[in-house]
Structure formats: structure tokens, C-alpha cells
C-alpha positions, 0 to 999 in steps of 0.5 A, a space after each residue: 500500500 505503501 509503494 502505491 501511494 508514491 506512485 499516485 503521488 508523483 504522478 500527480 506531480 507530473 500531471 501539475 509538471 505538464 500543465 504548468 509548461 502546457 500554461 508555460 507555452 500557451 502564454 509564450 504563443 500569445 506574445 510574438 516579435 516582428 521585424 519589417 519596415 514601417 510602410 504606412 500610418 493610418 491614425 493610432 496604427 501602422 502597417 509594416 512589412 516584414 521580411 517575407 513581403 508580408 503587411 502586418 497591422 500594428 496597434 500603437 498605444 500611449 502605453 507602447 514604449 518606443 526606444 531608439 537604440 544605438 551601439 553594436 550590442 543595443 546597449 545605449 538606449 533612448 526613449 523617445 516619441 510615437 512621432 519617431 515612429 515613420 514610413 521606411 524606418 527600420 524597426 523590431 515590434 514585440 507585443 502579441 496579437 489579438 483577434 483581428 490579428 493586429 499586432 499589439 505594440 508594446 515596445 517598439 525599437 529602432 536605430 538612430 542611424 535609420 531614423 534619421 535616414 527616414 526622417 530625410 527622406 519623409 522631408 525631403 532633405 535628401 532628394 530622389 536625385 541625389 541618391 540616384 546620382 549615386 547609384 549611377 556612379 557606383 554602377 558605372 564603378 562597378 561596369 567599369 572592374 567587371 569589364 577590366 576583370 573580364 579581358 584580365 581573366 575569363 573564369 572570374 564571369 559567373 562573380 562579374 554576374 552576380 555583382 552586377 545582380 547587387 548592383 542591380 538589385 541596390 538602384 531597384 530599392 532606391 528607386 522603390 524607396 522614391 516612390 515610397 516616398 513622394 510627395 503626398 503620393 499616397 495620400 488626398 489632402 484634406 485640409 491646408 493652415 500656413 502659419 506665417 513667422 516673423 524674422 528670428 521668431 518660432 512663436 506662434 502669432 495668436 492670429 493664426 491659433 483659431 486656424 489651427 484650432 479650426 484646421 484640428 477639428 477638422 482632422 478629428 472628422 476624417 477617417 485615419 487621419 493624420 497631421 503633417 506639419 513642415 518648417 521652413 524658413 528665408 534664406 536671410 543668415 547663415 543655413 545652420 541657423 535657418 535649419 534652426 528655426 524652421 526645426 523650432 517653427 515646426 516644433 511649435 505649432 506641432 506642440 500647440 495642435 497635439 496640446 491645444 487642439 487635442 490632436 494624438 500624437 499616433 495621429 501626428 507625423 514627425 515635424 519636417 524641418 525644411 530649412 530653407 528648402 521650397 522657397 514660395 517667393 524671392 528672398 531678394 524682397 522684404 515681402 517674399 521673406 515674410 512669405 518663406 518664414 512659414 510651417 504649412 500645416 495638412 491633414 493627410 488621408 491614406 488613399 487607401 481609406 478614401 478608396 481612391 
């Protein structure tokens, strides 16, 4: 009888252990990690294209932890806001899937260098023409190397062919990036306000605040809207100063739209500092300079949502 009691106890312990392992496996299965590139923003959601080409809808919230990582082992981390999540940014998302197969994000990480590249493309600081020119130069250099290697040794033909394919793939990737970040190519503009600034000033003149508030209220009636803020400066003064002024002007307007217009950060793209690019008037006159010291605020809606 004593031996039977021991056996039953052992069996009960094994069943309990198996149950705990099963429950742990189920809990683990609910968590997920996704790596890919942000393909678009729609309000409090964003679409991430994974390495296999599939699109995953990621849900954002005020509890989503956004971090910029640096260093080879990603030991240095910096907390960032949701506005840093711009299209074209490679990210690692951790969270869990809901019943609609959407990934509710607990944390999102990305590299500082890749954020800078995505922001530059988004703001127009890195023009498509410059990228294509650099790629063409690289292609020409590679073709010269191919010709020299073919003349020296016919046996290297296979390696040269592989190099050509690599160059072609890089060129196609750059073309795809330029297409993805074409100026408002995927969005409809449903509202716009231009805020002008005094020379050297970054604060919002009171006359523009009612217009910004009206734009914020209109945006809230649009399904899946995002707010785009781009700051500009006149060409008077140094390039560094004008870049700083355009950044601070865009930041002030973004803060106003969030704090006074009550627009959630999940619906605001990262402010674009355009510096002295895209001047709307000649800087040779006082009136032209005044027109160029501006921030343009737009309501955007993805054409996929609008159905056109």
C-alpha cells in the first residue's frame, strides 16, 4: 500500500508539472516579435512590411514603449515619442496578436542612424535625384571593374555576373524608396493652414491659433487622418540658423496641435525641418522673405482609406 501511495503522488506531480509547462507554452505563444519596415501610418495604427513581404497591422497606444538603440550590442537606449515612427523606418516590434490578427505593440525599437535616414527622406532633406546620381556613379564604377576583370580572367565571369545583379538590386531598392516617399503620393490633402513667422521668431502669432484649432477639429472628422507639419525659413542668415529656426517653428506648431487642438500624437507625423528648401517667394524682397518664414500644416488621409 505504501508503494501505491508513492506512485500516485509521483503521478500527480507529473500531471501538475505538465499542466504548468502547457500553460507557460500557451502564454509564450501569445507574445510575438516582428521585424520589418514601416509602410504607412493610419491614425493609431501603422502597417509594417515584414521580411517575407507580408503586411502586418500594428496597434499603437500611449503605453507603447518606443526606444532608439545605439551601439553594436544595442546597450545604449533612448526613449522616443510615437511621432518618431515615420514611414520607411526599419523597426522591431514586440507585443501580442489580437483576434483580428493585429499586433498590439508593447515596445518598438529602431536604430538612430536608420531613423535619421527615414526622417531625411520624409522631410525631403535627401532628394531622390542625389540618391539616383550616387547610385549611377556606383554602377559606372562597378561596370568598369567588370570590364577589367573580364579582360584579365574569363573564369571570373560568374562572380562579375553576381556583382551586376547586386548593383541592379540596390538600384531597384532606391527607386522603390523614392516612390514610397514621393511628395504626398499616397495621401489626399483634406485641409491646410499656413502659419507665417516674424524674422528670427519661432512663436505662433495669435492670429493663426483659431485657424489651427479649426483644422484640428476638421481632422477629427476624417477617418484615419494624420497631421503633417513642415517648417521653413527664409534664406537670410546662415544655413545652420535657418535649419534650427525651421525645426523650432515646426515643433511649436506640433505642440500647439497636440496640447490646444487635442490631436493625439499617434495621429501626428514627425515634424519636418525643411530649412530654406522649397521657397514660395523670392528672398530678394521683404515680402518674399516673410512668405518663406512659414509652417505648413496639412490634414492627410491615405488614399487606400478614401478609396481613390
